[in-house]
C-alpha positions, 0 to 999 in steps of 0.5 A: 521513429514516429510517435506511436498512437497509443504511447500515452497509455503506457507509463514506467513505474517510478520506484523510490528508495525509502527507509522502509524499503523500495516502493512505488507510488503512482497517482493521476499525474503518472496515470494520465489523469486517472483518479487512482493512486497506488502504493506498492511495497513489501513487508520484510521485517517485524514491527511497524510496516509501511509508510503509514506509521500512525492511524489516519483517515481519508476523504476517499475510499481505499483498499489495502491488499496483503499478498504472499510472494510464493507463486506456488502458494498464493493462498499463504501470506508468509507472515502474521500481520496486525492492523488497527481499524476504528476511531482513535481510542476505540480501534479494534485490532485484526490479525491475519496470516493468510492473504487479506484486504483491508477495505477502508471507505472514506472516513474510516480510521485505519493503521498502523500495520504491524508485522508480528512474525515473518517467514518471507516478504509479502506485498502490501498494495494500497489502492486509493480512489483519488488522483493523489493521496492527501495524508502521507508525504510523498516518498523521497526521491532517489539520489 
């Protein structure tokens, strides 16, 4: 079969098995050089959630979306989630039980994410305006 003209604009999403559950992380090398990085994971349990287990800061802007998984009730998160925002020692905690987004401009300390209560899994998706993240190690490769 001949190479399709627009095939470079479609890419398989690489999922990885991690200690916090399956997730995907894609950046510029997976997205044809686009200066964007996305991590997509689900919250399944109570406690610290996701790969960012400690407060951190980026040199780039980031938005972290928390979205429910019930397609008939997208206005429900299905969990109670707490996130810390602010410089170390002066952080403020915010708690949500509805879908929300953390807006973290470059230079704003944030995390950890803590799931206090859970009725059903929810999606946590971090979108960073950078080709590759610099704060977290890449997820381990599937064996």
